[in-house]
N, C-alpha and C positions, 0 to 999 in steps of 0.2 A: 729717745728720736733726738734728734735736733731741735735747738729753739727753744724745750717748755722751760719752764723755771724750775727751780728744785720748790720755789715759797708759796707758787700760786698751782703748777702742778705734782701730783705724787705717784705712786705708784706703788704704795703701801701704807697700809693702815695702822691705828697706833695696837689694835689688836690682830695685826696680820691679818686683817681682811682690807681689799680693798672697794671702798665706798662709790663704788660708780654707778652709774646706771642701770646695767647691770642688775646689782644686790639691790636698785631702790625701786625698779620694777618687782621682784620677786618679793620683797617685800611688800608691795603694795599688791602684790596676789594672793599672799599667806593673809593679811587684812582682809580681802575681802571675800577671803575662803571662811573663814573661822568670826566671822563677823556677825553671825547670829550668836555666835559665845556670847559674844561682846553686849548684843543690840535688846538680848531674855536676861539679861541678869535684873538684879530686883534693890542689891544697893546703890548705895553712892559713888561717882567715879572719884577716885582719891583726889583733891586739893590740889594737894605739887605735882602730882605727877600731870594734872592740867595745867598747872602753871607754866614746868620743865615744860612744857609740851607747842604750850605758845611761846616761853618766852625766848629755847631756842632758835624756833623755829623764826621769830621774829630775827632773832641774829644773825642768822645764814644768811637772811632775805641783805639783810644790810651791808653784804658783803657783795652781792648779788647785783645789787643796787653799782655798792662801787665801783663794779666790772663795768657796768654796762652807763655810766650814765655820760662821762668823756666820749662812750664813742657817737651821742648825739649831735656831739657838735660837731661839725663840718669839718672847720680849721684846724683841728685837734690830731696828732698823730696820734693813729691806734697803737696800743701796748702789746697788741698781743700779734699775732703772725697767724690768719687766715684757717691754720690747722688748729690753733688755739680753741682759737672763738667756736669754731663746731664740736670740739670740745663740749665747751662751756656751756654752747645751745642744746646740746643734744642731753644735759646731766641736765640742766633749768626744765628743761619739758617735760625730762621723768619723772623728774622733783612734783611740777603740776599733777601728776598724773596722781602719786602718793597724796598728795594734798587733801585733794577731790574725794579720792575715796575715803579717809579717812573724816572730812568733811560730813562726806553721807553716813558714815559707820555713827559718828556721835550723833546727828544730828537725831538718826532713826531710834538711836537707843534715848534720847531725850521725847520722842512723839512719845516711843508705846511705854513710858514709864509715869507720865505724862508728870514731867518735870521741866527743868530752864534750868538746864546748868552746866552743859559741856557743849552744845552747837553754840552760843555766842563766841565762846570764846574759838570755838572752830572754824567759825563763819567771819569774826575777825583778821585770824592766817590766812585764811583762802582770800578775801580781799585783799592785802594785804601783798599778798602774792599776785595776784589779779594786776594789783599798780606795777609791779615792775615788770614782769609780763609787757606789758602796752610798750615798756622802753624796748623791751627787746623784739617785739613785733615794730616799732620803726627807726630800728639795726638794718631789720631786714626789706623794709622796704626803700631806704635811704639806697641800701645797693653801692652806697661809699665807702665800704670801708673793707666792702665782700666781694667775689668776683660772682658773678652769676653762678655761673655751677657751682661755687657754696651756696649761695639762695636757695638753689636748688634742690641742694641735697640734706640740708639744716629743715626745709621746707617736707621733704618726703618722710624725714625722720619726728617733725608735729605731725604731719596726719595720722601714720602710725600708732605715735601713741595716741594723740585723739581716740584713734578705732580702742587701742587694749583698755584705753580710758570707760570707752562704750561699755564695752566689754567686760567689767569687772565690774559697774554700778549698775545692770542689769535687771539685778534685783532688788535692787535699791527701787527702781524705778519701776518695776511690776508689783512690789508688793508694797509700797509704800508712797508711789507717787513722789518722788524725789526727782522728776524731770530737771531741776533746775543743777541738778548737780554735773549733769553728761554734756557733752558735745553737741552730739544729736537724740535726742528724745527717740524718737523713732526706733532709728537702730537699735540705741541702750535697749527699751522696751523689744526689741525682737529675740535678742540674746538673751534677756529675762524667761523669755517663753520658752527657749530651747535648753537654757538651762531646768528648769522648772519642771517639762516636759518629759526631761532626760532623766530628774530624780521616780517621778511615776509608771521607769518601764522595768519588766521585771528583771534584764540585766543594768541596770547604768553604767555607762560610759564614767570611768575617773576622770569628769572634766578638765579637773585640778591637776591634777598628773599632766596632760596631754597642753595645757595650758604652761604650767611651769618650762615642759623644755619647746616650747616656742617661744619666748620668751628669752630663753639658752640662745637661741638662731636669732632673735628680731635683736636682742643687747649682750651680743659681746662682748667677752672679757675685756677691759684693757686699761688703760691711763685714767683718774678723777681728775674732775678741779674742784673739787670739793677743797676750800681754804678751812685751816681751825674742825673740832671736833662737834659743834655745835649741834651740826644733820646726824648725825651718830647717836649724839644724850636728846633730839627730839624723838628721833627712832625710839630709846629705851624707854621714854615716858610713853608714848605710844601705848608697846608693848605693860609696863606696867598699870593701866586702866584696866585690863583684863584680871578678871577675881582671879584667887590663887585652884580655885577648883577647878580652871579650867587650863591646867597642868600639869600632868606627868613628874615623880617625879626625878625624870632624866630632864626635865626642865623642857621638856617635849608637849606641845600642845593635846589636847586629847580632844575625840572626834566630837563632833555636835549632840548625836545620839545619844553618848554615854552619855557627855554632860546634862543632857535633858533629864536621862532617868536619873541620878545622884541627884539632880536638882530635886524631883517629883515627891523628895523622901520631904524633901522639906516646905511642901506646898497642903494649905490645910484643904483637912478630908473635908469632898463636900457630903454634908444630910440631908434626908425627902422633905424637910420641910424648909432648903432653903435650895431648891429648884423650881424652873420657873411652874407657871399655873399650867402650863398644858402637859409637863411630863407628869403631874398629880395626876391629872384624868389619865392620861393612856394605863401610867400603874393602878389607876382603881379600874378601867375599862380590864384587862388585861386579867386581873384579879378575878375578876366576875367575870368572866369570861370561863376560868376553868372551872371556877364552881358549878358556872351552870354544867359544861360538860362532866362532868362527875355526878351529877340530877339525875336518875333513873327516870323522875315524872314530871319534867322540863323538854317540852319539843321543839321543832323548829320556829315553831312561829310565834313564842315566847321570846324566843331568843332572838329573833327578827325586830317584838319590839322593842326588848332592852335595849338593840345596840343602836336604834334609831331614838331612841330615846338619850343617849348620849350627844347624839350630835344634833339636839334642839338647842336652842338659847340657851343659858344661864339655865340650865337644867340638872335639876339634883337627883342624886341619886335613889335607884327604886329599892325598897322589899320584897323580899319572895311574895309574902303574903298579899303582899299589894299586887303585884304582877297574877298570881295567883284568883285572884277576885276580877282582877279585869279580862283574864281567860275566859271564868265560869260568865257574863256580866256577854260577852259577845257571845258566847252557846245559846244563852234566852234567846238572845235577838236572834 
């Protein structure tokens, strides 16, 4: 397209991929769909991966700030055309979707593991992103460097991305109460309930396959406004947080069910002495009733008295001889 500066807008990435809004959205969907594989892990996150995630994310935001700040000045002529600015805003809002999803995943992982390792780093990057977003919204509201039609198109893209974000965050709002990361918590919770009910159906729909197909329609492939490879390096750092057991030999992610089965072998076994007291009581009751059914001398009234004894608070187990004595006392009376 004419007018695009090769130093700012490119049509190919270093690895042959175009890291545009479409791939950013697909990456957000992948991380959201495989989030429980990361959340349910037990080992600490690699410190170097968390550092790379924060560092490259901050460096990328510096480039976005450098593009937005001059546009907040009224008397400064914009460096980009309207078409270029629309592309920048589209990529930027798609990046917010990924940052919110990753921040929610890392926060949920820390909460489940009862640690404070990844959440502060994720929140720091999210706050930095929101600060740059403030500049972007100031530019849109001012309408000084964009026509009304361009602002309307950008705003439609922004609202669409917010709905997609709430969709990805549905399970985090429903399971972990992370409403703060959603744009509309009520809408996100509705999405989470729909996803949860779908999993409990006899023939669950492959929801994430449909979501990926919808993303490719909403975010068609095209040019990118990425500068440098910081965004690509940040995505690599996010994937490095996943434990090695989450990947197949072909470098694809395993299903959550398979990961859970494999991880179950490393969990400590539960012995009867570690069970809660209520389960010990139920086990003793079941054992007693089994013995009672096999005893030809015990009638229904004895069984009834024995079961009622277990329902008394702080009751102790009663031997068979005591039950026979109680029965003879009742007959004599």
